[in-house]
C-alpha angles and dihedrals in degrees: 000000000000119000133192120230136172093030115191133177126201126197108214120198114191114206131192106232101175145300129295125229088263092055098255122132117257119218142196131187139230111205120192130177113236135178109283089219093065116113118242091250091055092050090050091049092051091046092050093050092048089045089060089060095053125109091220128054115265116242097182148348120219142176123220118193120192134175142160116253122213140166113253111234 
């Protein structure tokens, strides 16, 4: 049986920081660790509230889940 260990969750806020010389938007990211047990709606709510505090406009809010996989012995 495969088990997950070392679970982490990152809240990723994508911000528009300007425009390139070719006219495309430039972005940067704010990455914050959050509790992996939070529901998607809660992560979105936190991201939206933090997005309202940003100097730059928010282009997107994402959730990145990561873990280590191992065989249970």
